[in-house]
C-alpha positions as CSV (number, residue, x, y, z in Angstrom):
1,X,-26.4,-17.9,13.9
2,X,-26.5,-14.2,13.5
3,X,-29.5,-12.2,14.6
4,X,-28.6,-8.9,13.1
5,X,-26.8,-8.8,9.7
6,X,-25.6,-5.4,8.4
7,X,-26.9,-4.6,5.0
8,X,-25.1,-1.3,5.1
9,X,-21.5,-1.4,3.6
10,X,-19.6,2.1,3.5
11,X,-17.5,1.5,0.5
12,X,-15.2,4.3,1.0
13,X,-14.6,3.6,4.6
14,X,-13.6,-0.1,3.8
15,X,-11.2,1.3,1.2
16,X,-9.5,3.0,4.0
17,X,-9.4,0.1,6.4
18,X,-7.9,-2.0,3.5
19,X,-5.4,0.6,2.8
20,X,-4.3,1.1,6.4
21,X,-4.0,-2.4,6.9
22,X,-2.0,-3.1,3.7
23,X,0.3,0.1,4.6
24,X,1.0,-1.4,8.2
25,X,2.4,-4.3,6.8
26,X,3.8,-3.2,3.5
27,X,7.4,-3.7,4.0
28,X,7.0,-7.4,5.4
29,X,4.5,-8.1,2.6
30,X,7.2,-6.7,-0.2
31,X,9.9,-8.6,1.2
32,X,8.0,-11.8,1.2
33,X,7.0,-11.1,-2.5
34,X,3.3,-11.2,-1.6
35,X,1.4,-9.7,-4.8
36,X,-0.3,-6.5,-3.1
37,X,-3.0,-6.1,-5.9
38,X,-4.2,-9.6,-5.2
39,X,-4.1,-9.4,-1.3
40,X,-6.2,-6.0,-1.6
41,X,-9.0,-8.2,-3.7
42,X,-8.6,-10.7,-1.1
43,X,-9.1,-8.1,1.6
44,X,-12.2,-7.0,-0.1
45,X,-13.8,-10.3,0.0
46,X,-12.7,-10.8,3.5
47,X,-14.4,-7.4,4.3
48,X,-17.7,-8.2,2.6
49,X,-17.8,-11.5,4.5
50,X,-16.8,-9.8,7.7
51,X,-19.8,-7.3,7.2
52,X,-22.3,-10.3,6.7
53,X,-20.9,-11.9,9.8
54,X,-21.0,-8.8,11.9
55,X,-23.4,-9.2,14.9
56,X,-24.2,-5.7,16.6
57,X,-25.1,-7.7,19.9
58,X,-21.4,-9.2,19.8
59,X,-19.5,-6.6,18.5
60,X,-20.4,-2.8,18.7
61,X,-18.3,-1.4,16.1
62,X,-18.9,-2.7,12.5
63,X,-15.7,-1.3,11.2
64,X,-13.6,-2.5,13.9
65,X,-14.8,-6.0,13.3
66,X,-14.0,-5.7,9.5
67,X,-10.5,-4.3,10.2
68,X,-9.8,-7.2,12.5
69,X,-10.9,-9.9,10.0
70,X,-8.7,-8.1,7.4
71,X,-5.6,-7.9,9.8
72,X,-6.1,-11.5,10.4
73,X,-6.1,-12.3,6.6
74,X,-2.9,-10.4,6.2
75,X,-1.3,-12.2,9.1
76,X,-2.2,-15.2,7.4
77,X,-0.9,-14.5,3.9
78,X,2.3,-13.6,5.7
79,X,2.7,-16.7,7.4
80,X,1.9,-18.6,4.2
81,X,4.3,-16.6,2.2
82,X,7.2,-17.2,5.0
83,X,6.5,-20.8,5.2
84,X,6.7,-21.1,1.3
85,X,10.0,-19.3,1.6
86,X,11.2,-21.7,4.3
87,X,11.9,-18.8,6.9
88,X,9.3,-17.5,9.7
89,X,10.0,-14.1,10.5
90,X,8.3,-12.4,13.5
91,X,5.0,-10.9,12.0
92,X,3.7,-7.9,13.4
93,X,1.0,-5.4,11.9
94,X,1.9,-2.6,14.4
95,X,-1.7,-2.6,15.2
96,X,-1.0,-0.3,18.2
97,X,-1.4,3.2,17.7
98,X,1.5,5.7,18.8
99,X,1.0,8.9,20.2
100,X,2.0,11.0,17.2
101,X,0.3,8.7,14.6
102,X,-3.4,9.5,13.6
103,X,-5.8,7.0,15.2
104,X,-7.6,4.6,12.8
105,X,-11.0,6.3,13.5
106,X,-9.6,9.8,12.8
107,X,-8.1,8.6,9.4
108,X,-11.5,6.8,8.4
109,X,-13.5,10.0,9.5
110,X,-11.1,12.3,7.7
111,X,-12.3,12.6,4.0
112,X,-8.8,14.0,2.9
113,X,-7.1,10.8,4.1
114,X,-7.1,8.4,1.3
115,X,-4.6,5.5,2.4
116,X,-5.6,3.3,-0.4
117,X,-4.2,5.8,-2.9
118,X,-1.0,6.1,-1.0
119,X,-0.8,2.3,-1.2
120,X,-1.6,2.6,-5.0
121,X,1.3,5.0,-5.6
122,X,3.8,2.9,-3.8
123,X,2.7,0.0,-5.9
124,X,3.0,1.9,-9.1
125,X,6.4,3.3,-8.1
126,X,7.5,-0.2,-7.4
127,X,6.5,-1.3,-10.7
128,X,8.5,1.6,-12.3
129,X,11.7,0.7,-10.5
130,X,11.3,-3.0,-11.7
131,X,10.7,-1.7,-15.3
132,X,14.0,0.4,-15.6
133,X,17.4,-0.5,-16.4
134,X,19.9,0.0,-13.6
135,X,21.2,3.3,-15.2
136,X,17.7,4.7,-15.5
137,X,16.7,3.4,-11.9
138,X,19.6,5.5,-10.5
139,X,18.1,8.7,-12.3
140,X,14.7,7.6,-11.1
141,X,15.9,7.2,-7.6
142,X,17.4,10.7,-7.7
143,X,14.0,12.3,-9.0
144,X,12.2,10.5,-5.9
145,X,14.8,11.9,-3.6
146,X,14.0,15.6,-5.0
147,X,17.4,16.0,-6.3
148,X,18.0,18.9,-8.9
149,X,19.5,18.3,-12.4
150,X,22.7,20.1,-11.2
151,X,22.9,17.6,-8.1
152,X,22.6,14.8,-10.1
153,X,25.0,15.7,-12.7
154,X,27.7,16.1,-9.9
155,X,26.9,13.1,-8.6
156,X,27.1,11.2,-11.8
157,X,30.1,12.9,-13.0
158,X,28.2,14.4,-16.4
159,X,26.9,17.6,-17.5
160,X,23.4,19.1,-16.7
161,X,22.4,19.1,-20.3
162,X,23.2,15.5,-20.4
163,X,21.1,14.8,-17.4
164,X,18.3,16.9,-18.8
165,X,18.3,14.7,-22.0
166,X,18.3,11.5,-20.0
167,X,15.5,12.7,-17.9
168,X,13.4,13.4,-21.1
169,X,13.9,10.1,-22.3
170,X,12.9,8.6,-18.7
171,X,9.8,10.5,-18.6
172,X,8.8,9.1,-21.8
173,X,9.5,5.7,-20.8
174,X,7.4,6.1,-17.9
175,X,4.3,7.7,-19.5
176,X,2.4,4.7,-18.2
177,X,2.6,5.7,-14.9
178,X,0.2,8.7,-15.4
179,X,-2.7,6.4,-16.3
180,X,-1.9,4.0,-13.4
181,X,-2.3,6.9,-11.0
182,X,-5.3,8.5,-12.7
183,X,-3.7,11.6,-14.1
């Protein structure tokens, strides 16, 4: 039984931990069609339970303990999804920190580093891709690549005014993204 249970729970810090954990395994999760929004909710529950189970006499850092619990939950979800698709890819969260990558502690202590927002933007862009017809998806990808209207016109073999009109229609079609992104 735990002798020391933490009642403190830094929500912003846990948000960053969950964002980092999801970000590190995002490609694997998407390739296995794991619902990222559901997973984020599951990770919140796992983080809360880990916080309640944390014992300062056994584990020095509360948030490392929470991160480990979240990573284990992600690995479990990946394995479950892989089994359901009848193939078992090698699962790796890339937990090791490379020299040029920010350490988890630096990201958690940097108030400007909002990893969960990056994940939310990624989810919203993916929803937009799925909602578009193939022809509109091509323009959307060109926008994401930072192409100018002239470059798009040359690539598609049409005029710049034609591209301008198609982009205006595309922007109207994707108005919902502003609400999803909080703009």
